[in-house]
C-alpha positions as CSV (number, residue, x, y, z in Angstrom):
1,M,28.5,55.1,32.7
2,A,30.8,52.0,33.0
3,A,29.4,48.7,31.8
4,L,28.2,46.3,34.6
5,R,30.8,43.7,35.2
6,I,29.1,40.2,35.1
7,V,30.4,36.7,35.6
8,F,28.1,34.1,33.9
9,M,27.6,30.7,35.5
10,G,25.9,28.0,33.4
11,T,26.3,24.6,31.8
12,A,23.3,23.3,29.9
13,E,22.0,24.2,26.5
14,L,19.3,26.0,28.4
15,S,21.9,28.5,29.6
16,C,23.2,29.6,26.2
17,D,20.4,32.0,25.2
18,S,20.9,33.9,28.4
19,L,24.7,34.2,27.8
20,R,24.0,35.3,24.2
21,G,21.6,37.9,25.5
22,L,24.0,39.4,28.0
23,L,26.8,39.5,25.4
24,A,24.5,41.3,22.9
25,A,22.9,43.8,25.3
26,P,24.4,47.3,25.9
27,G,25.7,48.1,29.3
28,F,27.0,44.7,30.3
29,Q,30.6,43.4,30.3
30,V,30.7,39.6,30.6
31,A,34.1,39.2,32.4
32,A,34.2,35.3,32.4
33,V,32.2,32.2,32.1
34,V,32.0,29.5,34.8
35,T,30.8,26.1,33.7
36,Q,31.1,22.4,34.7
37,P,34.2,20.4,33.8
38,D,34.2,18.5,30.6
39,R,32.4,15.2,31.0
40,P,32.6,11.8,29.1
41,K,29.7,11.4,26.7
42,G,28.6,9.2,23.9
43,R,29.3,5.5,23.3
44,D,33.1,6.1,23.2
45,L,32.9,8.2,26.4
46,R,35.0,11.0,25.1
47,L,35.4,14.1,27.2
48,Q,32.9,16.7,25.8
49,P,32.7,20.4,26.8
50,S,29.5,21.9,28.0
51,P,27.4,24.0,25.5
52,V,28.3,27.1,27.6
53,K,32.0,26.4,27.5
54,E,31.8,26.2,23.7
55,L,29.9,29.5,23.5
56,G,32.2,31.2,25.9
57,L,35.3,30.2,23.9
58,Q,33.7,31.3,20.7
59,A,33.1,34.7,22.3
60,G,36.7,34.9,23.4
61,L,35.8,34.8,27.1
62,P,37.9,33.3,29.9
63,V,36.3,30.0,30.9
64,L,36.6,28.6,34.4
65,Q,35.7,24.9,35.2
66,P,36.0,24.2,38.9
67,E,35.3,20.6,40.0
68,R,33.8,22.2,43.2
69,A,32.4,25.7,43.2
70,R,33.1,25.9,47.0
71,S,36.9,25.3,46.6
72,E,39.2,28.0,48.0
73,A,41.2,28.0,44.7
74,F,38.0,28.8,42.7
75,L,36.9,31.4,45.2
76,A,40.2,33.2,44.8
77,E,39.9,33.2,41.0
78,L,36.3,34.5,41.2
79,R,37.4,37.3,43.6
80,G,40.1,38.3,41.2
81,L,37.5,38.8,38.4
82,Q,35.8,41.4,40.6
83,P,32.2,40.8,39.4
84,E,29.5,43.3,40.3
85,L,26.9,40.7,39.6
86,I,26.8,36.9,38.9
87,A,24.2,35.5,36.5
88,V,23.4,31.9,37.1
89,V,21.4,29.7,34.6
90,A,21.3,25.9,34.9
91,Y,24.9,25.8,36.3
92,G,24.5,22.4,38.1
93,Q,26.2,23.1,41.5
94,I,24.9,24.6,44.7
95,L,26.7,27.9,45.3
96,P,28.1,28.5,48.8
97,P,27.4,31.7,50.8
98,D,30.9,33.0,50.0
99,I,29.9,33.2,46.3
100,L,26.4,34.5,46.9
101,S,27.7,37.4,48.9
102,L,30.7,38.2,46.7
103,P,29.3,40.6,44.0
104,R,27.9,44.0,45.0
105,F,24.5,43.2,43.4
106,G,24.5,39.5,44.4
107,C,23.7,36.5,42.2
108,L,20.6,36.4,39.9
109,N,19.2,33.1,38.7
110,V,16.9,32.3,35.8
111,H,14.6,29.5,37.0
112,T,12.2,27.8,34.5
113,S,9.1,27.8,36.6
114,L,6.7,30.3,38.3
115,L,8.3,30.1,41.8
116,P,7.4,29.0,44.4
117,R,6.1,26.2,42.2
118,Y,8.5,23.6,41.0
119,R,11.7,24.4,43.0
120,G,14.5,22.0,42.0
121,A,16.4,20.5,39.2
122,A,13.6,19.5,36.7
123,P,10.8,22.1,36.7
124,I,10.1,21.8,33.0
125,Q,9.6,18.0,33.0
126,W,7.5,18.0,36.2
127,A,5.2,20.7,34.9
128,I,4.3,18.5,31.9
129,L,4.3,15.3,33.9
130,N,1.8,16.8,36.3
131,G,-0.5,18.1,33.5
132,E,0.0,21.8,34.1
133,T,-1.4,24.1,31.5
134,E,0.8,27.1,32.3
135,T,4.4,27.7,33.4
136,G,7.0,30.4,33.0
137,V,10.3,31.8,34.1
138,T,11.4,33.6,37.3
139,I,14.4,35.9,37.8
140,M,15.3,35.7,41.5
141,K,18.1,37.0,43.7
142,M,19.7,33.8,45.1
143,D,20.0,32.9,48.7
144,A,21.3,29.8,50.4
145,G,18.1,27.8,50.0
146,L,16.9,25.6,47.2
147,D,15.3,28.1,44.8
148,T,14.0,30.2,47.7
149,G,15.4,33.6,46.8
150,G,13.4,36.8,46.4
151,I,11.5,37.2,43.1
152,L,12.4,40.1,40.9
153,T,10.4,39.4,37.7
154,Q,8.3,36.6,36.1
155,A,6.9,35.8,32.7
156,R,4.2,33.3,31.8
157,T,3.5,30.9,28.9
158,P,0.8,28.3,28.3
159,I,1.9,24.7,28.0
160,Q,0.4,23.6,24.6
161,P,-0.9,20.0,24.0
162,E,1.9,19.6,21.4
163,D,4.6,20.7,23.8
164,T,7.3,18.3,24.9
165,A,9.9,19.0,27.6
166,E,12.3,19.8,24.7
167,T,10.1,22.4,22.9
168,L,9.1,23.9,26.2
169,R,12.7,24.2,27.3
170,E,13.6,26.0,24.1
171,R,10.8,28.5,24.6
172,L,11.6,29.1,28.3
173,A,15.3,29.5,27.4
174,R,14.4,32.4,25.1
175,M,11.9,33.9,27.5
176,G,14.4,33.7,30.4
177,A,17.2,35.3,28.3
178,E,14.9,38.2,27.4
179,L,13.6,38.7,30.9
180,L,17.1,38.6,32.5
181,A,18.5,41.2,30.1
182,R,15.4,43.5,30.9
183,T,15.5,42.8,34.6
184,I,19.2,43.6,35.4
185,P,19.1,47.4,34.5
186,D,16.0,48.0,36.6
187,Y,17.4,46.0,39.5
188,I,20.7,47.7,39.7
189,A,19.1,51.1,39.4
190,G,16.9,50.3,42.4
191,G,13.7,50.1,40.6
192,L,13.2,46.4,41.4
193,V,13.4,45.0,44.9
194,P,13.4,41.2,45.5
195,R,10.0,40.2,47.0
196,E,9.8,37.2,49.3
197,Q,8.3,34.1,47.8
198,P,4.8,33.3,49.1
199,A,4.6,30.5,51.7
200,A,1.6,29.0,49.9
201,G,1.9,27.0,46.7
202,V,5.4,25.6,47.2
203,S,6.1,22.5,45.1
204,Y,9.2,20.6,44.1
205,A,10.8,19.2,40.9
206,P,13.4,16.6,41.8
207,K,16.0,15.4,39.4
208,I,14.6,13.0,36.7
209,R,15.9,9.4,37.0
210,K,16.0,6.9,34.2
211,Q,13.4,4.7,35.9
212,D,10.9,7.7,35.8
213,G,10.5,6.8,32.1
214,R,8.9,3.4,32.8
215,I,5.2,3.5,31.9
216,D,2.7,2.1,34.3
217,W,-0.3,1.1,32.1
218,Q,-2.6,1.1,35.1
219,Q,-2.4,4.9,35.0
220,P,-5.0,6.9,33.0
221,A,-4.1,7.4,29.4
222,R,-3.8,11.2,30.0
223,A,-1.1,10.7,32.7
224,I,0.9,8.4,30.4
225,W,0.5,10.9,27.5
226,N,2.0,13.5,29.9
227,R,4.9,11.2,30.7
228,V,5.6,10.7,27.0
229,R,5.7,14.5,26.4
230,G,7.5,15.3,29.6
231,L,10.4,13.0,29.2
232,V,11.6,14.0,25.8
233,P,14.5,13.7,25.0
234,W,15.7,11.9,28.2
235,P,15.0,9.3,29.5
236,G,12.0,8.9,27.2
237,A,8.8,7.1,28.2
238,F,9.3,3.3,27.8
239,S,7.7,0.0,28.1
240,F,8.7,-3.6,27.3
241,L,7.7,-5.8,24.4
242,P,7.8,-9.6,25.1
243,G,10.7,-11.3,23.4
244,Q,13.4,-14.0,23.6
245,P,15.8,-14.3,25.3
246,Q,14.6,-11.2,27.1
247,P,11.9,-8.5,26.6
248,H,12.7,-5.6,24.2
249,L,12.7,-2.0,25.5
250,L,10.3,0.1,23.6
251,K,10.5,3.9,23.7
252,I,7.4,5.9,22.9
253,W,8.0,9.3,21.4
254,Q,4.6,10.5,20.2
255,A,1.2,9.4,21.3
256,E,-2.4,10.6,21.9
257,V,-5.3,9.8,24.2
258,V,-8.2,8.0,22.6
259,E,-11.6,7.2,24.0
260,D,-11.4,3.5,24.1
261,S,-11.1,0.8,26.8
262,G,-9.3,-2.4,27.4
263,A,-7.1,-4.2,29.8
264,P,-4.2,-2.0,30.9
265,G,-1.0,-2.7,28.8
266,V,-2.8,-4.8,26.2
267,V,-2.7,-4.0,22.5
268,L,-6.3,-3.2,21.3
269,R,-5.4,-2.4,17.7
270,A,-2.2,-2.2,15.6
271,D,-2.6,-0.7,12.2
272,R,-1.3,2.2,10.0
273,N,-3.1,4.7,12.2
274,G,-1.1,3.7,15.3
275,I,-0.9,1.1,18.1
276,V,-3.7,1.5,20.6
277,V,-3.0,0.2,24.1
278,G,-5.4,-0.1,27.0
279,C,-4.8,2.0,30.1
280,G,-6.3,2.4,33.5
281,E,-8.6,4.9,32.0
282,A,-9.2,5.4,28.3
283,A,-6.4,4.3,25.9
284,L,-3.2,5.5,24.3
285,R,-2.6,5.6,20.6
286,I,1.2,5.3,19.9
287,R,2.2,7.3,16.9
288,V,6.0,7.2,17.0
289,L,8.1,4.6,18.8
290,Q,11.6,3.1,18.8
291,R,12.9,-0.4,19.7
292,E,16.1,-0.4,21.7
293,G,19.0,-0.1,19.3
294,G,16.8,0.9,16.4
295,R,15.5,4.1,14.8
296,R,12.5,6.2,15.7
297,L,9.7,5.0,13.4
298,A,6.1,5.9,12.7
299,A,3.8,3.2,13.9
300,A,3.0,2.0,10.4
301,D,6.8,1.6,9.6
302,F,7.4,-0.1,12.9
303,L,4.7,-2.6,12.3
304,A,6.1,-3.4,8.8
305,G,9.1,-5.0,10.6
306,Q,7.7,-6.0,13.9
307,R,4.6,-8.3,14.5
308,L,2.4,-6.8,17.1
309,S,-1.2,-8.1,17.4
310,P,-4.3,-7.3,19.4
311,G,-4.1,-9.2,22.7
312,Q,-0.4,-8.9,23.2
313,A,0.7,-7.2,26.4
314,L,3.3,-4.6,27.0
315,G,5.1,-4.7,30.3
């Protein structure tokens, strides 16, 4: 039996495990990789390839980088590849109907939530921000809506207290890759039929903005703790330390909820065990933090070079 001809569309680091899985699995032929154009990154704003482009080139695959996935020139290239199935994992552009209907078996997407919950661009972050204790991955057959396609398979995982968006992303990337490689053979053989998403339980996960990282100390400590965990590595949860000529941005990378009370945003204790700050409910002990332009430091090391006393307020 001839190998299934697949075009892979992805951009983010999250996508790479799925591409590796398809390349390693028997019965699949990855004909090409489609990814976003190189983008300027870093302080010097040099053009950098996406992780998927780098992996595709290492594997000797043709790499397509359309500025717009709906352009006629790209559609012509894609038709020329004659894919039987397109696998889409964190690609970063909405696909037009002409692409969705092009392959014989359609387009399958790996989405990092248990649909219909957390449709949208940032399901991992919002699951943690909202205090969820479970999430997972969904393989769906794409349609023209925002993550509204029929569900083929799902896999679940608990969200552990020590999880951050970064650790959860790594786990879900592995789970999604394994599930995709297992799902495709059953799907093309007719053993799996996409089932419509339930109308109940729909929620959304909009793109994270930098300002989402700003801490509101009026919130309960648990909500702030979830923000710290859910926004690693970007944009990071942050507050401001009073200073001259202007306040200093302070990123908080590790923290824990403690049963204490005090005025929201006010430092209650600052010692080698951490910096305890009052919240709208309970308090937050900061374990690892970073002043803008500096390094990440344990609280004890930070306090060795920065005076921070009980009664000071973070903004």
